[in-house]
C-alpha positions as CSV (number, residue, x, y, z in Angstrom):
1,M,-92.4,89.8,2.7
2,K,-93.6,91.7,-0.8
3,A,-96.7,89.4,-0.4
4,L,-97.1,91.8,2.9
5,F,-96.9,95.0,2.1
6,G,-98.7,94.9,-1.6
7,L,-102.5,95.6,-1.6
8,A,-103.7,92.3,-2.9
9,T,-103.2,90.9,0.7
10,P,-106.4,91.9,3.2
11,G,-103.3,92.7,4.8
12,G,-101.6,94.7,3.2
13,W,-105.1,96.8,3.1
14,G,-105.7,97.0,6.7
15,L,-101.5,98.0,7.4
16,L,-102.8,100.7,4.1
17,L,-105.6,101.2,6.3
18,A,-103.7,101.7,10.3
19,A,-101.4,104.6,8.6
20,M,-103.9,106.4,6.8
21,V,-105.4,106.5,10.4
22,L,-102.0,107.5,11.8
23,L,-101.1,110.1,9.7
24,L,-104.8,111.8,9.8
25,L,-104.0,111.3,14.3
26,L,-100.7,113.8,13.5
27,V,-102.0,115.5,11.4
28,V,-104.8,116.9,13.7
29,A,-103.2,117.5,16.6
30,F,-100.3,119.7,14.9
31,G,-103.2,121.7,13.8
32,S,-104.9,121.6,17.0
33,R,-101.8,123.4,19.0
34,S,-102.7,126.5,18.4
35,Y,-106.2,125.9,19.8
36,V,-105.7,124.4,22.9
37,F,-103.1,126.7,23.7
38,C,-105.6,129.4,23.4
39,Q,-108.0,127.0,25.6
40,Y,-105.0,126.7,27.9
41,L,-104.2,130.6,28.1
42,R,-108.3,131.3,27.9
43,T,-108.5,129.0,31.4
44,M,-105.4,129.9,33.7
45,T,-104.9,134.3,32.8
46,G,-108.4,135.1,31.5
47,I,-106.9,136.6,28.1
48,R,-108.5,135.5,25.0
49,L,-106.3,134.9,22.1
50,K,-107.8,133.4,18.6
51,P,-105.6,130.4,17.5
52,R,-104.7,132.2,13.6
53,D,-102.9,134.7,16.1
54,V,-100.5,131.9,18.0
55,R,-100.3,130.2,13.7
56,G,-99.1,132.8,12.8
57,A,-96.6,134.3,15.1
58,F,-95.4,130.1,14.8
59,R,-94.5,130.2,11.9
60,V,-93.1,134.6,11.9
61,G,-91.0,133.5,14.6
62,G,-91.2,129.7,15.9
63,K,-91.5,128.6,19.3
64,Q,-89.9,131.7,19.8
65,G,-92.2,133.9,18.3
66,V,-95.0,132.1,20.2
67,R,-93.2,132.8,23.9
68,E,-92.8,136.4,23.3
69,L,-96.5,136.1,22.1
70,F,-97.2,134.7,25.4
71,L,-95.1,137.3,27.3
72,D,-96.4,140.6,25.6
73,L,-99.7,139.7,26.7
74,I,-99.4,138.3,30.0
75,I,-97.6,141.9,30.5
76,R,-100.7,143.5,29.5
77,E,-102.9,142.1,31.4
78,D,-100.6,142.7,34.6
79,L,-100.6,146.4,33.1
80,K,-104.4,146.8,33.4
81,Q,-104.5,145.8,36.8
82,G,-102.2,149.2,37.8
83,P,-98.5,148.5,39.8
84,V,-97.9,146.0,42.9
85,E,-97.4,147.7,46.2
86,I,-94.1,147.0,47.5
87,P,-94.3,147.2,51.1
88,D,-90.9,149.0,52.7
89,E,-88.5,147.1,55.7
90,A,-90.9,148.2,58.9
91,S,-94.4,146.9,57.4
92,I,-92.4,144.2,56.6
93,Q,-91.0,143.6,60.0
94,R,-94.6,144.6,61.4
95,S,-96.6,142.2,59.9
96,A,-94.5,139.7,60.7
97,V,-94.7,140.9,64.8
98,T,-98.7,140.1,64.3
99,E,-98.9,137.7,62.7
100,Q,-97.7,135.1,65.5
101,P,-100.7,132.8,66.2
102,E,-100.8,132.1,69.3
103,E,-100.0,129.3,71.6
104,S,-103.5,128.5,71.6
105,E,-103.3,128.0,68.0
106,I,-100.2,126.1,67.9
107,P,-101.7,122.7,67.9
108,E,-100.0,119.3,70.5
109,A,-98.7,117.3,68.0
110,A,-96.3,120.5,67.2
111,L,-95.7,121.0,70.9
112,R,-94.9,117.7,71.8
113,A,-92.6,117.7,68.9
114,D,-90.6,120.4,70.9
115,S,-90.0,118.6,73.8
């Protein structure tokens, strides 16, 4: 067993090389998290953010710090679009009545299922 983990055999050098490659992959994966988060944020919301800002938020507050940064950015983006109109109850009922499908729009399979 000692000879296997020693660096005197090709197997030992192979294990060392494999461990170094896995360690490199681990470092790259952790380093790219902020970059991937920024790509996701830009794709899903259109908000552009720099990876160093995400890393800084993570350093200061951990996962909760990144969540707060994300929520703050989403709220700011929503406020830019202006207030959302909330319809009153009467207009909801009127739109529900006018949006009922006519009999010709109901699929035949649905009509047969009711019979």
